[in-house]
N, C-alpha and C positions, 0 to 999 in steps of 0.2 A: 606569487605565488606558486610553490615549487609545484610541479606535476604530480610529483607521489601526495603533495597536500593537498592538489585538488581531484583526486582520487579518493581520498578516502570523505572527503566532503562530501561529492557526488553519491558514496556508497553510504555514507552512514546509517539507512533506514533496512540496510539487508540484514533480514533475521525476524525482523520485527511480527509479532501478532498483529492482527486484523480482525476487530471484536466487531464490526460492521458486518450485518447479513446482505448489504446493497451498494454499499460505498459511493452512493450519489447517482448510481445505474453510471459508473464509468466501466462497466463490465456489462453492459448490454440490461437483458434481463434477466440477469441470475441475483439467485436471492440467498445464495450457499457458501456466500463468502467468509464466514463469524470461523475462525481460528483458523486462517487460510496466513501464510508466513511470505512475507517481499522475500524474493530469491536476487532480483535483479533490479536496475533501476536507471535510466539515464537525466538528463537533466529534464524533460518534460514528460515520463512516463515509467512505469514499472510494471514487473510483472509479479504474479503471486502462486504460488502453488497450493489448490484447492486440496482439501480433507479426500478427496478421490484418485489425488495426484495428479490431477491433469492443472499445467499452469493457464494461466488465466492474463494477459496483456491488458492493460489501461495506457491509454492515450490523455493524458491529463495539460497537453499544450492549450496556453491562455489561462490557467489556473494556478492558482498559489499551489503545488506540490505537495510544500512542506506542510503546511496548515493542512489540508484535506488527510494527509496521513497522520499527523497528530489527532485529527477529528476522528478516525475510524479505530486505531488503534486504542483512543482513551473513553469512546463511549460507552457510557451504563444505561442497559437498559430496565423499567421498568424499580423493581427491587432489590438488584445489585448494588453493591458497594463496595 
């Protein structure tokens, strides 16, 4: 894989909006992650920007990063459709 293709693959989640308020606890005891936006990522970590403007780092080492992100982006609560 060429280096520019690798960068695109690694950075494919930037700009996605998180709809999960807790994200399985990867941001500690935060419950304010709804509507945060992924602004940076690596092989096993992401940084999201929450609505107050603060960045939040999440270490996902040992977990399937893409599966978690997909779950957090696509989650629906209760009567949301």
